[in-house]
PDB file of N, CA, C and O in Angstrom:
ATOM      1  N   UNK A   1      36.120  21.704  -4.812  1.00  0.00           N
ATOM      2  CA  UNK A   1      35.539  22.440  -3.713  1.00  0.00           C
ATOM      3  C   UNK A   1      34.009  22.265  -3.701  1.00  0.00           C
ATOM      4  O   UNK A   1      33.411  22.014  -2.655  1.00  0.00           O
ATOM      5  N   UNK A   2      33.399  22.402  -4.868  1.00  0.00           N
ATOM      6  CA  UNK A   2      31.948  22.300  -4.967  1.00  0.00           C
ATOM      7  C   UNK A   2      31.488  20.866  -4.690  1.00  0.00           C
ATOM      8  O   UNK A   2      30.439  20.651  -4.083  1.00  0.00           O
ATOM      9  N   UNK A   3      32.293  19.872  -5.145  1.00  0.00           N
ATOM     10  CA  UNK A   3      31.935  18.476  -4.919  1.00  0.00           C
ATOM     11  C   UNK A   3      31.998  18.139  -3.432  1.00  0.00           C
ATOM     12  O   UNK A   3      31.151  17.402  -2.926  1.00  0.00           O
ATOM     13  N   UNK A   4      33.000  18.675  -2.728  1.00  0.00           N
ATOM     14  CA  UNK A   4      33.130  18.417  -1.297  1.00  0.00           C
ATOM     15  C   UNK A   4      31.948  19.018  -0.532  1.00  0.00           C
ATOM     16  O   UNK A   4      31.432  18.413   0.408  1.00  0.00           O
ATOM     17  N   UNK A   5      31.530  20.202  -0.942  1.00  0.00           N
ATOM     18  CA  UNK A   5      30.397  20.854  -0.290  1.00  0.00           C
ATOM     19  C   UNK A   5      29.111  20.053  -0.519  1.00  0.00           C
ATOM     20  O   UNK A   5      28.321  19.862   0.406  1.00  0.00           O
ATOM     21  N   UNK A   6      28.908  19.589  -1.744  1.00  0.00           N
ATOM     22  CA  UNK A   6      27.720  18.797  -2.058  1.00  0.00           C
ATOM     23  C   UNK A   6      27.735  17.478  -1.288  1.00  0.00           C
ATOM     24  O   UNK A   6      26.698  17.033  -0.796  1.00  0.00           O
ATOM     25  N   UNK A   7      28.912  16.850  -1.184  1.00  0.00           N
ATOM     26  CA  UNK A   7      29.035  15.598  -0.456  1.00  0.00           C
ATOM     27  C   UNK A   7      28.752  15.801   1.034  1.00  0.00           C
ATOM     28  O   UNK A   7      28.062  14.991   1.654  1.00  0.00           O
ATOM     29  N   UNK A   8      29.283  16.877   1.603  1.00  0.00           N
ATOM     30  CA  UNK A   8      29.041  17.164   3.015  1.00  0.00           C
ATOM     31  C   UNK A   8      27.560  17.444   3.290  1.00  0.00           C
ATOM     32  O   UNK A   8      27.010  16.994   4.295  1.00  0.00           O
ATOM     33  N   UNK A   9      26.929  18.188   2.392  1.00  0.00           N
ATOM     34  CA  UNK A   9      25.500  18.471   2.560  1.00  0.00           C
ATOM     35  C   UNK A   9      24.668  17.191   2.459  1.00  0.00           C
ATOM     36  O   UNK A   9      23.707  17.010   3.206  1.00  0.00           O
ATOM     37  N   UNK A  10      25.040  16.311   1.538  1.00  0.00           N
ATOM     38  CA  UNK A  10      24.315  15.047   1.385  1.00  0.00           C
ATOM     39  C   UNK A  10      24.475  14.183   2.634  1.00  0.00           C
ATOM     40  O   UNK A  10      23.504  13.585   3.098  1.00  0.00           O
ATOM     41  N   UNK A  11      25.685  14.112   3.181  1.00  0.00           N
ATOM     42  CA  UNK A  11      25.911  13.331   4.393  1.00  0.00           C
ATOM     43  C   UNK A  11      25.170  13.935   5.589  1.00  0.00           C
ATOM     44  O   UNK A  11      24.613  13.209   6.413  1.00  0.00           O
ATOM     45  N   UNK A  12      25.168  15.248   5.676  1.00  0.00           N
ATOM     46  CA  UNK A  12      24.456  15.926   6.757  1.00  0.00           C
ATOM     47  C   UNK A  12      22.945  15.680   6.656  1.00  0.00           C
ATOM     48  O   UNK A  12      22.280  15.449   7.666  1.00  0.00           O
ATOM     49  N   UNK A  13      22.418  15.730   5.445  1.00  0.00           N
ATOM     50  CA  UNK A  13      20.987  15.478   5.246  1.00  0.00           C
ATOM     51  C   UNK A  13      20.643  14.032   5.596  1.00  0.00           C
ATOM     52  O   UNK A  13      19.606  13.775   6.209  1.00  0.00           O
ATOM     53  N   UNK A  14      21.499  13.087   5.214  1.00  0.00           N
ATOM     54  CA  UNK A  14      21.262  11.675   5.532  1.00  0.00           C
ATOM     55  C   UNK A  14      21.301  11.450   7.038  1.00  0.00           C
ATOM     56  O   UNK A  14      20.479  10.705   7.574  1.00  0.00           O
ATOM     57  N   UNK A  15      22.239  12.080   7.721  1.00  0.00           N
ATOM     58  CA  UNK A  15      22.333  11.933   9.173  1.00  0.00           C
ATOM     59  C   UNK A  15      21.105  12.536   9.860  1.00  0.00           C
ATOM     60  O   UNK A  15      20.569  11.951  10.801  1.00  0.00           O
ATOM     61  N   UNK A  16      20.663  13.697   9.392  1.00  0.00           N
ATOM     62  CA  UNK A  16      19.485  14.336   9.984  1.00  0.00           C
ATOM     63  C   UNK A  16      18.238  13.480   9.760  1.00  0.00           C
ATOM     64  O   UNK A  16      17.417  13.331  10.666  1.00  0.00           O
ATOM     65  N   UNK A  17      18.096  12.926   8.577  1.00  0.00           N
ATOM     66  CA  UNK A  17      16.951  12.061   8.275  1.00  0.00           C
ATOM     67  C   UNK A  17      16.979  10.811   9.145  1.00  0.00           C
ATOM     68  O   UNK A  17      15.940  10.380   9.646  1.00  0.00           O
ATOM     69  N   UNK A  18      18.148  10.234   9.327  1.00  0.00           N
ATOM     70  CA  UNK A  18      18.288   9.034  10.152  1.00  0.00           C
ATOM     71  C   UNK A  18      17.910   9.323  11.605  1.00  0.00           C
ATOM     72  O   UNK A  18      17.192   8.542  12.228  1.00  0.00           O
ATOM     73  N   UNK A  19      18.387  10.426  12.134  1.00  0.00           N
ATOM     74  CA  UNK A  19      18.065  10.780  13.516  1.00  0.00           C
ATOM     75  C   UNK A  19      16.574  11.061  13.688  1.00  0.00           C
ATOM     76  O   UNK A  19      15.984  10.686  14.701  1.00  0.00           O
ATOM     77  N   UNK A  20      15.971  11.713  12.712  1.00  0.00           N
ATOM     78  CA  UNK A  20      14.543  12.025  12.786  1.00  0.00           C
ATOM     79  C   UNK A  20      13.711  10.746  12.744  1.00  0.00           C
ATOM     80  O   UNK A  20      12.736  10.624  13.486  1.00  0.00           O
ATOM     81  N   UNK A  21      14.078   9.794  11.893  1.00  0.00           N
ATOM     82  CA  UNK A  21      13.298   8.560  11.808  1.00  0.00           C
ATOM     83  C   UNK A  21      13.421   7.749  13.092  1.00  0.00           C
ATOM     84  O   UNK A  21      12.449   7.125  13.519  1.00  0.00           O
ATOM     85  N   UNK A  22      14.589   7.747  13.710  1.00  0.00           N
ATOM     86  CA  UNK A  22      14.747   7.045  14.993  1.00  0.00           C
ATOM     87  C   UNK A  22      13.899   7.714  16.071  1.00  0.00           C
ATOM     88  O   UNK A  22      13.326   7.038  16.925  1.00  0.00           O
ATOM     89  N   UNK A  23      13.825   9.008  16.030  1.00  0.00           N
ATOM     90  CA  UNK A  23      13.059   9.747  17.037  1.00  0.00           C
ATOM     91  C   UNK A  23      11.564   9.467  16.901  1.00  0.00           C
ATOM     92  O   UNK A  23      10.886   9.256  17.906  1.00  0.00           O
ATOM     93  N   UNK A  24      11.044   9.460  15.680  1.00  0.00           N
ATOM     94  CA  UNK A  24       9.616   9.210  15.498  1.00  0.00           C
ATOM     95  C   UNK A  24       9.263   7.777  15.865  1.00  0.00           C
ATOM     96  O   UNK A  24       8.179   7.522  16.389  1.00  0.00           O
ATOM     97  N   UNK A  25      10.167   6.838  15.598  1.00  0.00           N
ATOM     98  CA  UNK A  25       9.910   5.451  15.976  1.00  0.00           C
ATOM     99  C   UNK A  25       9.876   5.314  17.498  1.00  0.00           C
ATOM    100  O   UNK A  25       9.048   4.583  18.040  1.00  0.00           O
ATOM    101  N   UNK A  26      10.763   6.008  18.174  1.00  0.00           N
ATOM    102  CA  UNK A  26      10.801   5.983  19.635  1.00  0.00           C
ATOM    103  C   UNK A  26       9.516   6.576  20.221  1.00  0.00           C
ATOM    104  O   UNK A  26       8.961   6.040  21.180  1.00  0.00           O
ATOM    105  N   UNK A  27       9.049   7.679  19.642  1.00  0.00           N
ATOM    106  CA  UNK A  27       7.811   8.300  20.114  1.00  0.00           C
ATOM    107  C   UNK A  27       6.625   7.363  19.928  1.00  0.00           C
ATOM    108  O   UNK A  27       5.735   7.302  20.776  1.00  0.00           O
ATOM    109  N   UNK A  28       6.617   6.643  18.826  1.00  0.00           N
ATOM    110  CA  UNK A  28       5.526   5.717  18.546  1.00  0.00           C
ATOM    111  C   UNK A  28       5.514   4.571  19.543  1.00  0.00           C
ATOM    112  O   UNK A  28       4.452   4.146  20.000  1.00  0.00           O
ATOM    113  N   UNK A  29       6.692   4.074  19.879  1.00  0.00           N
ATOM    114  CA  UNK A  29       6.783   2.957  20.821  1.00  0.00           C
ATOM    115  C   UNK A  29       6.375   3.393  22.222  1.00  0.00           C
ATOM    116  O   UNK A  29       5.703   2.641  22.927  1.00  0.00           O
ATOM    117  N   UNK A  30       6.767   4.592  22.635  1.00  0.00           N
ATOM    118  CA  UNK A  30       6.522   5.039  24.000  1.00  0.00           C
ATOM    119  C   UNK A  30       5.129   5.611  24.225  1.00  0.00           C
ATOM    120  O   UNK A  30       4.685   5.694  25.369  1.00  0.00           O
ATOM    121  N   UNK A  31       4.431   6.005  23.171  1.00  0.00           N
ATOM    122  CA  UNK A  31       3.110   6.612  23.353  1.00  0.00           C
ATOM    123  C   UNK A  31       2.094   5.541  23.742  1.00  0.00           C
ATOM    124  O   UNK A  31       2.154   4.421  23.234  1.00  0.00           O
ATOM    125  N   UNK A  32       1.170   5.867  24.627  1.00  0.00           N
ATOM    126  CA  UNK A  32       0.153   4.881  25.021  1.00  0.00           C
ATOM    127  C   UNK A  32      -0.803   4.621  23.858  1.00  0.00           C
ATOM    128  O   UNK A  32      -1.174   5.535  23.122  1.00  0.00           O
ATOM    129  N   UNK A  33      -1.183   3.382  23.713  1.00  0.00           N
ATOM    130  CA  UNK A  33      -2.078   3.007  22.622  1.00  0.00           C
ATOM    131  C   UNK A  33      -3.513   3.335  23.003  1.00  0.00           C
ATOM    132  O   UNK A  33      -3.996   2.924  24.058  1.00  0.00           O
ATOM    133  N   UNK A  34      -4.179   4.070  22.147  1.00  0.00           N
ATOM    134  CA  UNK A  34      -5.589   4.384  22.360  1.00  0.00           C
ATOM    135  C   UNK A  34      -6.432   3.369  21.599  1.00  0.00           C
ATOM    136  O   UNK A  34      -6.108   2.995  20.472  1.00  0.00           O
ATOM    137  N   UNK A  35      -7.495   2.939  22.216  1.00  0.00           N
ATOM    138  CA  UNK A  35      -8.356   1.974  21.544  1.00  0.00           C
ATOM    139  C   UNK A  35      -9.187   2.694  20.502  1.00  0.00           C
ATOM    140  O   UNK A  35      -9.626   3.827  20.701  1.00  0.00           O
ATOM    141  N   UNK A  36      -9.391   2.019  19.398  1.00  0.00           N
ATOM    142  CA  UNK A  36     -10.236   2.594  18.366  1.00  0.00           C
ATOM    143  C   UNK A  36     -11.686   2.359  18.750  1.00  0.00           C
ATOM    144  O   UNK A  36     -12.082   1.238  19.069  1.00  0.00           O
ATOM    145  N   UNK A  37     -12.453   3.402  18.716  1.00  0.00           N
ATOM    146  CA  UNK A  37     -13.850   3.295  19.107  1.00  0.00           C
ATOM    147  C   UNK A  37     -14.720   2.844  17.939  1.00  0.00           C
ATOM    148  O   UNK A  37     -15.912   2.585  18.106  1.00  0.00           O
ATOM    149  N   UNK A  38     -14.120   2.753  16.766  1.00  0.00           N
ATOM    150  CA  UNK A  38     -14.882   2.363  15.598  1.00  0.00           C
ATOM    151  C   UNK A  38     -15.454   0.955  15.747  1.00  0.00           C
ATOM    152  O   UNK A  38     -16.635   0.732  15.479  1.00  0.00           O
ATOM    153  N   UNK A  39     -14.629   0.012  16.169  1.00  0.00           N
ATOM    154  CA  UNK A  39     -15.056  -1.374  16.274  1.00  0.00           C
ATOM    155  C   UNK A  39     -15.113  -1.829  17.727  1.00  0.00           C
ATOM    156  O   UNK A  39     -14.841  -2.991  18.030  1.00  0.00           O
ATOM    157  N   UNK A  40     -15.460  -0.930  18.606  1.00  0.00           N
ATOM    158  CA  UNK A  40     -15.553  -1.263  20.017  1.00  0.00           C
ATOM    159  C   UNK A  40     -16.727  -2.206  20.274  1.00  0.00           C
ATOM    160  O   UNK A  40     -16.791  -2.837  21.330  1.00  0.00           O
ATOM    161  N   UNK A  41     -17.645  -2.309  19.333  1.00  0.00           N
ATOM    162  CA  UNK A  41     -18.784  -3.206  19.487  1.00  0.00           C
ATOM    163  C   UNK A  41     -18.351  -4.662  19.471  1.00  0.00           C
ATOM    164  O   UNK A  41     -19.085  -5.527  19.949  1.00  0.00           O
ATOM    165  N   UNK A  42     -17.173  -4.949  18.931  1.00  0.00           N
ATOM    166  CA  UNK A  42     -16.697  -6.320  18.819  1.00  0.00           C
ATOM    167  C   UNK A  42     -15.637  -6.668  19.856  1.00  0.00           C
ATOM    168  O   UNK A  42     -14.888  -7.627  19.667  1.00  0.00           O
ATOM    169  N   UNK A  43     -15.558  -5.914  20.942  1.00  0.00           N
ATOM    170  CA  UNK A  43     -14.589  -6.217  21.993  1.00  0.00           C
ATOM    171  C   UNK A  43     -15.314  -6.748  23.222  1.00  0.00           C
ATOM    172  O   UNK A  43     -16.460  -6.386  23.492  1.00  0.00           O
ATOM    173  N   UNK A  44     -14.636  -7.599  23.949  1.00  0.00           N
ATOM    174  CA  UNK A  44     -15.208  -8.200  25.148  1.00  0.00           C
ATOM    175  C   UNK A  44     -15.094  -7.224  26.311  1.00  0.00           C
ATOM    176  O   UNK A  44     -14.058  -6.588  26.503  1.00  0.00           O
ATOM    177  N   UNK A  45     -16.150  -7.116  27.068  1.00  0.00           N
ATOM    178  CA  UNK A  45     -16.149  -6.234  28.238  1.00  0.00           C
ATOM    179  C   UNK A  45     -16.297  -7.083  29.492  1.00  0.00           C
ATOM    180  O   UNK A  45     -17.239  -7.868  29.609  1.00  0.00           O
ATOM    181  N   UNK A  46     -15.388  -6.929  30.406  1.00  0.00           N
ATOM    182  CA  UNK A  46     -15.425  -7.618  31.701  1.00  0.00           C
ATOM    183  C   UNK A  46     -15.508  -9.138  31.557  1.00  0.00           C
ATOM    184  O   UNK A  46     -16.156  -9.800  32.367  1.00  0.00           O
ATOM    185  N   UNK A  47     -14.870  -9.686  30.551  1.00  0.00           N
ATOM    186  CA  UNK A  47     -14.841 -11.132  30.371  1.00  0.00           C
ATOM    187  C   UNK A  47     -16.118 -11.725  29.807  1.00  0.00           C
ATOM    188  O   UNK A  47     -16.243 -12.948  29.738  1.00  0.00           O
ATOM    189  N   UNK A  48     -17.067 -10.898  29.402  1.00  0.00           N
ATOM    190  CA  UNK A  48     -18.311 -11.397  28.823  1.00  0.00           C
ATOM    191  C   UNK A  48     -18.058 -11.835  27.384  1.00  0.00           C
ATOM    192  O   UNK A  48     -17.151 -11.314  26.733  1.00  0.00           O
ATOM    193  N   UNK A  49     -18.842 -12.780  26.879  1.00  0.00           N
ATOM    194  CA  UNK A  49     -18.681 -13.156  25.469  1.00  0.00           C
ATOM    195  C   UNK A  49     -19.144 -12.018  24.561  1.00  0.00           C
ATOM    196  O   UNK A  49     -20.009 -11.223  24.929  1.00  0.00           O
ATOM    197  N   UNK A  50     -18.559 -11.958  23.384  1.00  0.00           N
ATOM    198  CA  UNK A  50     -18.878 -10.894  22.436  1.00  0.00           C
ATOM    199  C   UNK A  50     -20.186 -11.228  21.732  1.00  0.00           C
ATOM    200  O   UNK A  50     -20.369 -12.349  21.256  1.00  0.00           O
ATOM    201  N   UNK A  51     -21.094 -10.263  21.666  1.00  0.00           N
ATOM    202  CA  UNK A  51     -22.380 -10.432  20.996  1.00  0.00           C
ATOM    203  C   UNK A  51     -22.263  -9.844  19.587  1.00  0.00           C
ATOM    204  O   UNK A  51     -22.513  -8.657  19.379  1.00  0.00           O
ATOM    205  N   UNK A  52     -21.879 -10.689  18.619  1.00  0.00           N
ATOM    206  CA  UNK A  52     -21.634 -10.211  17.264  1.00  0.00           C
ATOM    207  C   UNK A  52     -22.885  -9.665  16.570  1.00  0.00           C
ATOM    208  O   UNK A  52     -22.784  -8.635  15.904  1.00  0.00           O
ATOM    209  N   UNK A  53     -24.056 -10.295  16.688  1.00  0.00           N
ATOM    210  CA  UNK A  53     -25.235  -9.708  16.041  1.00  0.00           C
ATOM    211  C   UNK A  53     -25.536  -8.291  16.529  1.00  0.00           C
ATOM    212  O   UNK A  53     -25.898  -7.421  15.737  1.00  0.00           O
ATOM    213  N   UNK A  54     -25.387  -8.064  17.830  1.00  0.00           N
ATOM    214  CA  UNK A  54     -25.619  -6.725  18.374  1.00  0.00           C
ATOM    215  C   UNK A  54     -24.603  -5.734  17.810  1.00  0.00           C
ATOM    216  O   UNK A  54     -24.949  -4.595  17.493  1.00  0.00           O
ATOM    217  N   UNK A  55     -23.350  -6.172  17.687  1.00  0.00           N
ATOM    218  CA  UNK A  55     -22.308  -5.302  17.148  1.00  0.00           C
ATOM    219  C   UNK A  55     -22.579  -4.907  15.709  1.00  0.00           C
ATOM    220  O   UNK A  55     -22.443  -3.740  15.341  1.00  0.00           O
ATOM    221  N   UNK A  56     -22.966  -5.891  14.885  1.00  0.00           N
ATOM    222  CA  UNK A  56     -23.276  -5.584  13.489  1.00  0.00           C
ATOM    223  C   UNK A  56     -24.481  -4.656  13.392  1.00  0.00           C
ATOM    224  O   UNK A  56     -24.517  -3.765  12.544  1.00  0.00           O
ATOM    225  N   UNK A  57     -25.467  -4.866  14.260  1.00  0.00           N
ATOM    226  CA  UNK A  57     -26.649  -4.000  14.259  1.00  0.00           C
ATOM    227  C   UNK A  57     -26.252  -2.557  14.576  1.00  0.00           C
ATOM    228  O   UNK A  57     -26.695  -1.623  13.908  1.00  0.00           O
ATOM    229  N   UNK A  58     -25.410  -2.384  15.606  1.00  0.00           N
ATOM    230  CA  UNK A  58     -24.973  -1.036  15.975  1.00  0.00           C
ATOM    231  C   UNK A  58     -24.191  -0.369  14.844  1.00  0.00           C
ATOM    232  O   UNK A  58     -24.385   0.813  14.558  1.00  0.00           O
ATOM    233  N   UNK A  59     -23.302  -1.139  14.201  1.00  0.00           N
ATOM    234  CA  UNK A  59     -22.515  -0.565  13.109  1.00  0.00           C
ATOM    235  C   UNK A  59     -23.390  -0.184  11.922  1.00  0.00           C
ATOM    236  O   UNK A  59     -23.186   0.869  11.318  1.00  0.00           O
ATOM    237  N   UNK A  60     -24.367  -1.030  11.579  1.00  0.00           N
ATOM    238  CA  UNK A  60     -25.251  -0.701  10.461  1.00  0.00           C
ATOM    239  C   UNK A  60     -26.130   0.507  10.767  1.00  0.00           C
ATOM    240  O   UNK A  60     -26.366   1.340   9.892  1.00  0.00           O
ATOM    241  N   UNK A  61     -26.614   0.607  11.998  1.00  0.00           N
ATOM    242  CA  UNK A  61     -27.411   1.781  12.362  1.00  0.00           C
ATOM    243  C   UNK A  61     -26.573   3.051  12.297  1.00  0.00           C
ATOM    244  O   UNK A  61     -27.056   4.091  11.848  1.00  0.00           O
ATOM    245  N   UNK A  62     -25.332   2.974  12.736  1.00  0.00           N
ATOM    246  CA  UNK A  62     -24.432   4.134  12.659  1.00  0.00           C
ATOM    247  C   UNK A  62     -24.169   4.495  11.197  1.00  0.00           C
ATOM    248  O   UNK A  62     -24.161   5.673  10.840  1.00  0.00           O
ATOM    249  N   UNK A  63     -23.954   3.486  10.354  1.00  0.00           N
ATOM    250  CA  UNK A  63     -23.721   3.715   8.929  1.00  0.00           C
ATOM    251  C   UNK A  63     -24.945   4.375   8.298  1.00  0.00           C
ATOM    252  O   UNK A  63     -24.816   5.316   7.514  1.00  0.00           O
ATOM    253  N   UNK A  64     -26.132   3.876   8.643  1.00  0.00           N
ATOM    254  CA  UNK A  64     -27.362   4.465   8.110  1.00  0.00           C
ATOM    255  C   UNK A  64     -27.507   5.927   8.511  1.00  0.00           C
ATOM    256  O   UNK A  64     -27.925   6.756   7.703  1.00  0.00           O
ATOM    257  N   UNK A  65     -27.164   6.243   9.748  1.00  0.00           N
ATOM    258  CA  UNK A  65     -27.310   7.624  10.200  1.00  0.00           C
ATOM    259  C   UNK A  65     -26.299   8.548   9.526  1.00  0.00           C
ATOM    260  O   UNK A  65     -26.587   9.724   9.307  1.00  0.00           O
ATOM    261  N   UNK A  66     -25.124   8.028   9.196  1.00  0.00           N
ATOM    262  CA  UNK A  66     -24.102   8.865   8.560  1.00  0.00           C
ATOM    263  C   UNK A  66     -24.392   9.065   7.080  1.00  0.00           C
ATOM    264  O   UNK A  66     -24.323  10.187   6.579  1.00  0.00           O
ATOM    265  N   UNK A  67     -24.719   7.972   6.368  1.00  0.00           N
ATOM    266  CA  UNK A  67     -24.834   8.032   4.912  1.00  0.00           C
ATOM    267  C   UNK A  67     -26.269   8.057   4.408  1.00  0.00           C
ATOM    268  O   UNK A  67     -26.482   7.973   3.198  1.00  0.00           O
ATOM    269  N   UNK A  68     -27.243   8.168   5.271  1.00  0.00           N
ATOM    270  CA  UNK A  68     -28.665   8.253   4.905  1.00  0.00           C
ATOM    271  C   UNK A  68     -29.093   7.096   4.011  1.00  0.00           C
ATOM    272  O   UNK A  68     -29.745   7.308   2.988  1.00  0.00           O
ATOM    273  N   UNK A  69     -28.737   5.895   4.385  1.00  0.00           N
ATOM    274  CA  UNK A  69     -29.171   4.699   3.672  1.00  0.00           C
ATOM    275  C   UNK A  69     -30.226   4.001   4.511  1.00  0.00           C
ATOM    276  O   UNK A  69     -30.523   4.436   5.623  1.00  0.00           O
ATOM    277  N   UNK A  70     -30.792   2.928   3.992  1.00  0.00           N
ATOM    278  CA  UNK A  70     -31.832   2.205   4.729  1.00  0.00           C
ATOM    279  C   UNK A  70     -31.501   0.723   4.769  1.00  0.00           C
ATOM    280  O   UNK A  70     -32.269  -0.097   4.266  1.00  0.00           O
ATOM    281  N   UNK A  71     -30.379   0.374   5.357  1.00  0.00           N
ATOM    282  CA  UNK A  71     -29.990  -1.028   5.469  1.00  0.00           C
ATOM    283  C   UNK A  71     -30.611  -1.700   6.688  1.00  0.00           C
ATOM    284  O   UNK A  71     -30.737  -2.924   6.706  1.00  0.00           O
ATOM    285  N   UNK A  72     -30.996  -0.953   7.686  1.00  0.00           N
ATOM    286  CA  UNK A  72     -31.600  -1.543   8.881  1.00  0.00           C
ATOM    287  C   UNK A  72     -33.096  -1.281   8.883  1.00  0.00           C
ATOM    288  O   UNK A  72     -33.581  -0.342   8.253  1.00  0.00           O
ATOM    289  N   UNK A  73     -33.814  -2.127   9.603  1.00  0.00           N
ATOM    290  CA  UNK A  73     -35.259  -1.969   9.687  1.00  0.00           C
ATOM    291  C   UNK A  73     -35.662  -0.679  10.366  1.00  0.00           C
ATOM    292  O   UNK A  73     -36.685  -0.086  10.022  1.00  0.00           O
ATOM    293  N   UNK A  74     -34.869  -0.239  11.326  1.00  0.00           N
ATOM    294  CA  UNK A  74     -35.159   0.996  12.058  1.00  0.00           C
ATOM    295  C   UNK A  74     -35.195   2.187  11.099  1.00  0.00           C
ATOM    296  O   UNK A  74     -36.122   2.996  11.143  1.00  0.00           O
ATOM    297  N   UNK A  75     -34.202   2.289  10.250  1.00  0.00           N
ATOM    298  CA  UNK A  75     -34.143   3.390   9.291  1.00  0.00           C
ATOM    299  C   UNK A  75     -35.209   3.229   8.219  1.00  0.00           C
ATOM    300  O   UNK A  75     -35.791   4.215   7.767  1.00  0.00           O
ATOM    301  N   UNK A  76     -35.468   1.988   7.809  1.00  0.00           N
ATOM    302  CA  UNK A  76     -36.487   1.740   6.801  1.00  0.00           C
ATOM    303  C   UNK A  76     -37.857   2.173   7.302  1.00  0.00           C
ATOM    304  O   UNK A  76     -38.623   2.786   6.558  1.00  0.00           O
ATOM    305  N   UNK A  77     -38.174   1.860   8.556  1.00  0.00           N
ATOM    306  CA  UNK A  77     -39.465   2.262   9.115  1.00  0.00           C
ATOM    307  C   UNK A  77     -39.571   3.778   9.247  1.00  0.00           C
ATOM    308  O   UNK A  77     -40.648   4.344   9.062  1.00  0.00           O
ATOM    309  N   UNK A  78     -38.464   4.434   9.564  1.00  0.00           N
ATOM    310  CA  UNK A  78     -38.479   5.900   9.632  1.00  0.00           C
ATOM    311  C   UNK A  78     -38.819   6.490   8.272  1.00  0.00           C
ATOM    312  O   UNK A  78     -39.586   7.450   8.184  1.00  0.00           O
ATOM    313  N   UNK A  79     -38.251   5.921   7.207  1.00  0.00           N
ATOM    314  CA  UNK A  79     -38.505   6.462   5.871  1.00  0.00           C
ATOM    315  C   UNK A  79     -39.933   6.180   5.432  1.00  0.00           C
ATOM    316  O   UNK A  79     -40.536   6.997   4.735  1.00  0.00           O
ATOM    317  N   UNK A  80     -40.485   5.036   5.828  1.00  0.00           N
ATOM    318  CA  UNK A  80     -41.853   4.703   5.442  1.00  0.00           C
ATOM    319  C   UNK A  80     -42.851   5.575   6.194  1.00  0.00           C
ATOM    320  O   UNK A  80     -43.769   6.126   5.586  1.00  0.00           O
ATOM    321  N   UNK A  81     -42.683   5.708   7.521  1.00  0.00           N
ATOM    322  CA  UNK A  81     -43.652   6.453   8.323  1.00  0.00           C
ATOM    323  C   UNK A  81     -43.491   7.963   8.207  1.00  0.00           C
ATOM    324  O   UNK A  81     -44.485   8.689   8.186  1.00  0.00           O
ATOM    325  N   UNK A  82     -42.286   8.433   8.134  1.00  0.00           N
ATOM    326  CA  UNK A  82     -42.061   9.871   8.125  1.00  0.00           C
ATOM    327  C   UNK A  82     -41.831  10.417   6.728  1.00  0.00           C
ATOM    328  O   UNK A  82     -41.809  11.634   6.540  1.00  0.00           O
ATOM    329  N   UNK A  83     -41.663   9.555   5.755  1.00  0.00           N
ATOM    330  CA  UNK A  83     -41.512   9.999   4.376  1.00  0.00           C
ATOM    331  C   UNK A  83     -40.192  10.665   4.074  1.00  0.00           C
ATOM    332  O   UNK A  83     -40.086  11.430   3.115  1.00  0.00           O
ATOM    333  N   UNK A  84     -39.191  10.387   4.872  1.00  0.00           N
ATOM    334  CA  UNK A  84     -37.877  10.979   4.606  1.00  0.00           C
ATOM    335  C   UNK A  84     -37.208  10.219   3.467  1.00  0.00           C
ATOM    336  O   UNK A  84     -37.140   8.990   3.500  1.00  0.00           O
ATOM    337  N   UNK A  85     -36.720  10.926   2.475  1.00  0.00           N
ATOM    338  CA  UNK A  85     -36.035  10.221   1.388  1.00  0.00           C
ATOM    339  C   UNK A  85     -34.683   9.700   1.857  1.00  0.00           C
ATOM    340  O   UNK A  85     -34.034  10.303   2.712  1.00  0.00           O
ATOM    341  N   UNK A  86     -34.277   8.598   1.299  1.00  0.00           N
ATOM    342  CA  UNK A  86     -32.955   8.070   1.599  1.00  0.00           C
ATOM    343  C   UNK A  86     -32.225   7.806   0.292  1.00  0.00           C
ATOM    344  O   UNK A  86     -32.839   7.570  -0.749  1.00  0.00           O
ATOM    345  N   UNK A  87     -30.922   7.850   0.370  1.00  0.00           N
ATOM    346  CA  UNK A  87     -30.085   7.665  -0.807  1.00  0.00           C
ATOM    347  C   UNK A  87     -29.991   6.180  -1.117  1.00  0.00           C
ATOM    348  O   UNK A  87     -29.726   5.366  -0.232  1.00  0.00           O
ATOM    349  N   UNK A  88     -30.210   5.837  -2.371  1.00  0.00           N
ATOM    350  CA  UNK A  88     -30.085   4.442  -2.786  1.00  0.00           C
ATOM    351  C   UNK A  88     -28.702   4.232  -3.379  1.00  0.00           C
ATOM    352  O   UNK A  88     -28.246   5.015  -4.213  1.00  0.00           O
ATOM    353  N   UNK A  89     -28.050   3.185  -2.950  1.00  0.00           N
ATOM    354  CA  UNK A  89     -26.751   2.826  -3.518  1.00  0.00           C
ATOM    355  C   UNK A  89     -26.979   1.901  -4.697  1.00  0.00           C
ATOM    356  O   UNK A  89     -27.575   0.834  -4.554  1.00  0.00           O
ATOM    357  N   UNK A  90     -26.513   2.304  -5.839  1.00  0.00           N
ATOM    358  CA  UNK A  90     -26.681   1.493  -7.050  1.00  0.00           C
ATOM    359  C   UNK A  90     -25.355   0.912  -7.446  1.00  0.00           C
ATOM    360  O   UNK A  90     -25.268   0.194  -8.442  1.00  0.00           O
TER     361      UNK A  90
END
């Protein structure tokens, strides 16, 4: 009696897990894909060629503003003229 109950519960759990995984896969397929704005600097707009140096510059400036580093000249000049300390990565 106990073995039959355990077997039925195991089969029920497996069926529920299977149905749930199919449902999440379906939701993933049907949901509209959102573009990641993280690397939007490296995407072509209106058929124009991609300007990679500009993209890297934008990403480094964003990184400097988030982590208070001085990898770009803009941030380096701010630290020299305004005396703001920046974190050095060792």
